[in-house]
N, C-alpha and C positions, 0 to 999 in steps of 0.2 A: 238397108238404106245405104247408099254409097255416096252421100253428099260430100262431106269433108272429114276424112279420117287421118289420124296421125299428122295433122297439120298441113296436109296437102289438099289442093283443090282438084277435084275430079269432076268430069262432066256428069251432072245429075241435076235434077230439079225437085225440090221439096217445097210443096205449097206452104206449109207452116213456116218454114225457114224464110222463104222469100217474102211472105206477108209480114213477118217480124222485121225484116230488113227495110221494107217499104215504109212500115209504120215508124221505124226508128228514124228515118230521114225526116218525117214530119215532126217528130219530137225534137230532133236536133235543130230544125228551123225555128221551132217555138222557143227553144232555149236561147238561140241566137237573138231573137227579138227581145226576150226578157233581159238578156245581158246588156242590151243598149239602155234599158230602163233602170237597170240595177245601179249604174253609175250615177250617183247623186250630185256630181259636180259636172258642169258643162263647159266651163272655161278651160280651154286647152293649156294655157300657161299655168293655171293653178293645178291642172291634172298632172303635169310633169313634176311640179313641186311636191305633190302628194305621194309620188311613187318612190320616195326615198326609203320607205319601209317595206319590208317583204314578209309575206306569210311563208315561212320555210316549209310548212306542211302541205302546201299546194302540190298536186301532182305535176311532175315535169314531163312534158310531152315533147319528145324529140324523134322525129322520123323524117327521112328525106325521100324524095321521089325514087331514088335508086333502091332504097330499102324495100319499097313496095314490090319490087321485082322478085325479091328473095324471101318474102314474108311467109310466115306460117299462120294460117287462118286461126287455129286454136289459140296460139299465143297472143296475137293482136286483138282478137275478139275478147279474150279473157282480160287483157290489159285495158281494153275499152270499158269493160264491166267494172273493173277496180277503179279506174279514173272517174267513172260516172258516180259511183258510190262515194268516193272521196270528195268530189266536188259537191255532192248533195249535202254531205256532212258540213262542209264549209259554208254553203248557202244557208243551211238551217242555223248555224252559229251566227252568221251575219244578220239573219232575220231577227233572232233573239236580241242581238246587239242593237239593231236599229230601233226595235220596240223599247228597249231599256232607256234609250236617250230621246224617245218621242219623235223619231224620224219615220217617214213612210216606209213600210216594209212589204207592200204588196208585190213588188217585183221580185224580191227575194223569195216570198212565198210561192209565187208562180213558177219561178225557176226551180225551186225544190220539188214541186209537183211534177214538172216536166222531166226532171232528172230521175225521179223515182219511176216514172212511166218508161223512160228510156232504159233504165236498169232492168226493168221487168222484161222488156222486149229483147234485150241482149241476152238475158238469162234464158229466155225461150229459145233463141238461136243457138246458144251454147248447148242446151239440152239436145237439140236436134242433131248436133254433130258430136254428141257424147263427150263434150269437153267439160272441164271442171270450172266452176264459177267461184273463185275465192274472193272473200271480202277484203277491202283494203285494211292495212294496219291502222290501229287507232292513233290519232294524233292529238297532241295537246295544243289547244288554240289559246291565243293570248286573251287576257282580260281586257275588255273595252271599257274605258273610264270616261270617255267624252264623245260628243258628236263629231269632233274633229277626227278621232280615231275611226269612227264609222265611215266618214267620208273617204279617208285614205283606203280603208279596206274595201269599200264599195268600188273604187276605181280599180284596184288590183283584181278583185273578183270578176268584174266586168271584162277586163282584158283577158284574164285566164279562161273564162268561159268562151270568149270569142275564139281563142286559139284552139281550145278543146273542140268547139263546133266545127272549125275548119278541118282539123285532123280527123275527127270522127266521121264527118260526112264523106271525106275522101276514102276512108277505110271502108265504110259501109257500101259506097258505090263500087269500089273495087271488088269487094266480096260478092256483091250482087251480080256482077258480070262473071266472075270466076265460077259461081254456082249455077250459071246458066238460067238465072231467073228470067221470067218474061220481061221484056222491056217495059219501062214505066216512064211516063212523062215527068213525074215528080222527082225522079232521080237524075 
């Protein structure tokens, strides 16, 4: 199989790889939708006030359009896998926190399910290109003692998931094109 070896994109088409990428886009879209619902505060003025606290353990996603030109598929796909698992861990933590203060946790539960499915699809893609899928490092997350804390973290998680979805969808689309997968309207 000559799809993507040593971090380079080469002309080839692998049905399993392409299907995994196509399905990944659907999961990313579902995560984006649940990210909107995850934010438990709708007042924009209040949202800005709530963002004074940061979860230091959230993955930092920094990639520019110019870096897409020199990217290595194995590296960025592996990074996507790690970010997906890290965000899932944070979403599961937020779900438990919302339940502990009797706030609605359905959006966090749904986001966790979609993140787990996305991680599975990315792992499938990584296997197809013989790349290593490393888990993210364990992070210690703060103790949530009030509904106010949950509101603050829900805003931050929502924003972080939206950034993640934007970055990951661009990455998956780029990889789909470089791997010469059949065109898809959903991408």
